[in-house]
N, C-alpha and C positions, 0 to 999 in steps of 0.2 A: 504494500500500500504506500505509494509515493505521496509526498506532501501535495495536497491540493492547492491550486492557485486561488487564493482568497483575495478579495479586494483589499488593498492596502490603505484605503481611505479611512476605514473605521477599525482602529486597533482593538476595540471591544469585541469584535466578532471573531478575532483570532483565539484559538485555545491557549490557555495559560501554560506556562512552562511546567507547572505541577501537573496539569491535565495531560500534557504530552508525555511526561515521565511515567504517569500511571498507565497510559496506553502502552508505552514501550515495555514496562515491567510485565504487563499482562501478556504481551506477545512473547516475552522471554519465558514466562511461566508456561505458556502453551508449547514453546520449544522444548522445555524440560519434559513435558508429557509426551511429546513426540519421540524424544530420545529413549524414553522408557517403554515405548510401544513395541509390540511384537512386529518383526520385520514384514510378515505377510500383511498385517493390517496397515502398516506404513505404506507399503506398495499400493494398496487399494485406494489411498488418498490422492494419488496422481499429483504429487508435489513437484515443483520445479527441480531440475537436476542439481543446481548448486546447493539447494536446501537439503536434498537427500544426501549429497556428499558431505555436507557439514554435519548432519546428524550421524552419519556413519563414522566420521572422524571423532565426534564427541564420545561415541561408544567405546573407542579405543583408548581414550585418555584416562589416566589414573591420577595424575597429580591435580590437586585441588585448584591451583591457580590457572593451570592450562585449561582445565575443564570449565572453570568460571568464564574465562575469556572466550572459549568456544561457544558457550551458551549465550554470551552477549552477541557474538557474531550470528548465531542462529536467530536471535531476536531481531537483529538488523535485517537479515534476509526475510524474516516473516513480515516485514513492512510491505513487501511487494506481493503478498499473498492475501487473499480474502480469508480471514480467520474464522468466520462464522460456520462454513461447512465443516471445517476441521473440528471446531468446538462441538458441533452437533453430533458428528460421528463419534468423538470421544465420549460424550455424554451418553449416547446410546450404548456404547460398549461397556461403560462403567455401570450402567443400570441393568445391563443384561438383556436389553430389549432387542439386541441385534446379534444373535449367536451366529457364528460361522457354521456352515453345513457340517454336521457330525458332532459339533461341540456339545449340543444339547443332549445327544445320545450318550456321550462320554460322561457328562455330569450325572445323568440318570443312572448309568451303570455303576458309577462310583458310589452314589448314594445308596443304591440297592445293595451293593456289596457291603457297605458299612452297616446298613440296617440288618443284613443277614448275620454279620459277625456279632453284632450286639445281641440279637435274639439267641444266637447259638450260645453265647456266654451266659445269658440269663437262664437258658434251659439247663446248662451244666450246673449252675448254682442251685437251681431248683432240685435237680436230681441229687446233688450233694446233700442238700437239706433233708430230702426224703430218705437218703441212705444212712443218715446219722440221726436216729430217733432220740438220742440222749442230748441233742443240741438244745440249748435253752429255748423256751418258747419265745422269749423276747427277740433273740437273734433270728429266729425263724420268721417271726412277724416282720422284722426289719427287712429281711431278704425278700419275702413274699410280696411286699407292697409294690415291687417292680413289675409283677406279673398282672396283666389284666384278667379280670374274672371272665371265664368263658362259659 
């Protein structure tokens, strides 16, 4: 997003320096999100090549100061890009409204496997309680409250 040519006759119409700094920091923060983004999702955003190269470089930098300067450079390159579609895509991905194909099935499979493991552990605990009749009634009641009445 390059600087718009505004009429110079009325300086009150120009954004203040503070406003410009807020906008630049917002673009830099958006750049940080892009660096953290999965490469496949980043490719789907159709960003300009210099911005993609800068993001790839930022991922390789380990030193704090070098990374900070690269993030400033990414923020500078973000001025030439419309940030709203990028923000919308990131928001959709963060809220989970836009799963990649197969991603939803992977989430369901993992949840199902976790649920099965928990239920198997609870069944083992129940069989252990049933196998030990001398177990105190209080301990048995504490264990059994995990099982729904069937």
